[in-house]
N, C-alpha and C positions, 0 to 999 in steps of 0.2 A: 696653444699646447699647454701653457702654465694653466689656464681655467681647467682643462681637461684632466691635469694631473692632481689637482686640486680636487675634483669631483671625484677621483678615484679615490682618492686618501681616504675622503671623507667617507665613502660606503666602506673602505676597507675598516675603517674605525669602528662602523656600524656594526659590521660584522662580529667584529672581536667583542663590541660590548651584548650585542646579543647574544653571542654564546656564553659570555660569563653568565648573562642574566639566567639562560638554562641550563649552567652547571647545575649537577645534583652533589647530594653530599657524597663525599669519600668514607665517611664511616658512619656506621648506625651503631645503636645498643637496641638489644632485644631483652624482654623480661622473661625469667619461666619463675616457676613457684614449684613447691614440693608434690609429688605424686606421679603415679604410672599415666595422670591423664595430661600431663605435659610433655610425653613422649613425643609427640611428633617434633616439638623443639627439640629434644634432645638429639633426637636424628637429624635435622638440621645443622644443628652444631657439630655433632660428631663427623658427619659426611660434608659437612661445611657446602651445604647446596644452595644456601643464599647466594655465597660468594662463585657457585658455579653458575647459577642462573643469571647472576648481574653480569658474569663475563662473555656470555652467550649473547646477551642483549647490548653488549659494549661497553659496560663499565667496569673498567680493568681495575685490578687491585681494591677493590674494595674490603673497606675493613668491618667485621662484626664482633661486637662483644657482647657479652652474655651477663645479665645482672639476674642475682636470684634474690626473691622477695617472700616475705614467710604470709606477708597477704597484700590487701589490694590498696591500702590505705595511703602507705609511702609511696608504692608503685603510681598510683593516680598523681602525687604530686610531683613525681619525677616526669611523667608525661605532659602533664600542662604546663611545667617550666622548659619542656624541649629538651632535657636532658636525657630523655628516654623517646626513642622512636617509635616501638612496636611495643604494647602492652598486653599481659594475658592475665585472663582469671576467668571467675564466673561469670553468668549472665549478668546477677545483678550488679555487677561494677560496670559492665559495659552500661546499662540503661542508666544508672546515675550518672554517669560522664556524660551519655548522649543528651541526656534531659536536660543538665546543666551546663553543658557548652554550646547549645545553641545560639547562634547569632555569634561566636567568637571562634574557638578553635575548630567547634564541631568534630566531636569524636564519632566515629561509627565502625562497626565490627567488619574486619576483613574475611573473616569466615570461622566457622566452627572449628573445632578441633575434635571432638567425639561428644556420645552421648553415654551416660554413665548413670546408675542409680546411685544415693549416698545413704548410708547407713548411720543413726543415731543408736551410739553403743553403748552399755552401761555396765558395771559392776555391781549395782544395787538390786539384788534378788526381788527386792518389793516394788520395783518398777515394771508394770505389765505395758502401760500405755502412757502417754504423757500425761495424762490427769493425777498420775501417781508421784510426780516430782514433788518436791518439798523444798523450804529454803535451806535444807540440810545438803541437798544436793548442787553440783557445779559441773555447766556444761561447756566441754570446751570447742571452739571453734576457729575457723581463720580469721575473722572479723567479726564484732559485735553489730548486729543490726544491717550490715553492707553484704556479707558473703553471699553464696547461695545457699549454704547452711542455714545462716540466720534468718534468711527469707523463707524457706522451705519450714523453718521452726513455726515462724508466725503464722503462715498459711494453715499450719497444721492446728495452732491454738485456737485461730477463729474458727475453723472446722468443728473443732471439739470443745470450746469453750463459749462459742457463739460469736456474732456479729461485734466488731468493737473492741474486742478481745486480742488481737492479734500479737499485743507486746506481753501478754499475761508473764510468759517465760523468760523475757527479755535479761529480767534481774538474775538470771540465772546462769547468765554466759558471761564467758571468759573467752578475751581474743589470745589466740596460742597458734604456733604452727603445729601441722600437725605431727611431725616425728616428736614435738613437745610433749604434746596432749598424749600422744600413745605411752610414750613413757611413763608419764604421771598416771593414766589411766590402768597400765599394768601392774604399775609399781605395787598397787594397793594399801599405799599409805599416804598418797595425796588426798587432797581435798577435791580435786578433779575427780569426780566418780562416773562420768559420763563424757562422751565424746562424738560429736556429730562430725563426722568424717567423709573420707572418698579414700577409691582403691589406691594402693593396694593396702593401705592402712586397717581399714575396715576387714579385710578377709584377716591378716595376721591377727588382729584382735581375737577375732571370733574362733581363733584356734586354742586359746585360753578357756578352759571350762566354765571359769566364773563370768564371762563375757557374754552378753546376749544382746540382741537388735531389738529397740523399741520402734524405731519408726523407718519406712524406706521413702526417699523423694519421689520413687515413681506412684506411689500410692496418693502422696499428697498433691501431685499436679494430674493425676488421673493417666498415666501413661508414659512412656519413655520421654527425655527432654534433654537438651543439650546441656552438659555440664560447664566445658570450657571453651572459651573463643579467642583469638586474637583481636586487636583493635589498634586504632591512630587516629591520628587527626587529620580533618581534612585538610588544614594547611600543610603538612609534610606531606599527604598524598600527591596535592596538587603541585607542589615546587619538585616532588620528586618522582613524576610518572615509571619511569623506567626502573628504579629502586623498589618501587612499592609491586610492579609487575614482576621482579625479580623474586620477592618475598611471597608471594601469590602463588607462583609458579613452586618453589620450593615447598613451601607447605603442602600444596598438591602431590607432590613427589614423596614427601617423607609418609604421608599417609597409605599414598600406593605401596609404599615400602613394609609398612607396619602390618598390611593387609596381606601382602603376600609372602614376608619372610618373618613370620611372627617369631620364630627362633632366635633371626638376628637380632630383631627388636627388642627383645627381651634382655639378650646379650648388654644392647646398647644402655638399657635400663639399668641394670646392674652396676655395668661401669660408672654410670653418670651420677647415679644415686648412692652408690657405695652400700646398697642394700643388701644386706646378708640372706635375703631369701632365695633360694635356689632357682635356677632357671625353670624347672619344671613347674614350680609355683608361680613364676610370673606368665607363662605360657597357659597355664590354666586360668587366670585372669583373663588374660588376652582371648582364651576361647570361649569366656561366657559371654553366650547369645544376648545378655544384657546389655554388655560393653559393647559399644561400636565407637571406631575412629572414622571419623566423616566431617566432611566441611561444610556440610548442610546443616543449616540453625532449625532447631526442633523445639515446638512449643515456646518460644519467645516470645511472640506476641502475648500468648495466654498470661505469661509472666508479668510481661509489661502492663497488662489493662489491671491486675489485680493491683500492681504498686501503684496505678493511677488512681484506681479506687479507694485504696486507702490513705492517698494523698501524699505519697512519697515521690510520686513523677508528677510533674505541672502538665506535660504533654502528653496525651494519649496518641500512639502511633495507630496510624489508619490500617497500616498493615506489616508484615514482618522488615519489607523491604526498607521502610523507613527508617531501620535502625544499621543499615549495611551499606557498603560502597554496591557499586554497580556490579562489579566483578561476580558477586554472589547471587545475583539475579536468575542465573540460568539454575539454580540449584532449587528442588522441590520443598523450599524449606516451610515454615509455619511458625 
């Protein structure tokens, strides 16, 4: 009898230890940046969709914190250190992290959030194409060299100036958040006379008659492409499978909400961003056929192939799926 009790106690202890080992995080932190492209995350935050999906999966009282970043650099450090659980940003940020963290924490994409064109706007009337930029011009973008905008500018420079000339305009670029860059561009007084931006800022800027567009990223990449996506580490995903699943379901629910109730989504954007734009103006952007909210990655492999060609990525992915977790595989990605 004593032996049997000892065995039962040992088994109970094993179950307790095993349960602790499988315990998932009780709190996560998710990154946002500026602009309407982050609307899915805003909807997730306002409607508490992650908490809702986590509860449905048996994770009660999950706490979700939201952090706002102006660009990818600081966010990347937070993700690598473990202070941030889900990062969000441009495809260039994901590709850089995917390349650098192979063999360690292995960052991969959770899913896309949208496909959107990005405009390079200027107030300099003498600039008709990127050939016209001079040392007197300054181009604001979210992060020098690594942001989507920086990479598309490099691709455009190589297309215009020739092979090996992708960095020709880098000396003119300045890292700056979209709201700050927009304010300086429109002021007419700043050295920042150009802004490689994103919705809604690019459309707001173009309402000013002194502003015109020099470059469209869809033209650079040869068609529509993913702008922003969400990513995390393999380490976090493997340790927290239910929390990860809750996030993916919340993301899909948010995007479905945006596509079925655009007015409601526009109102959420204005509430969170505190943008003074009218609901009608935001609705017009959401109804733009070039803007699409979707979890499907688009033209990600083409960008990765380019970055590998110029030496920015050490690893060449064979397919877009190499850079994403398996939950995205059912999508018609590229």
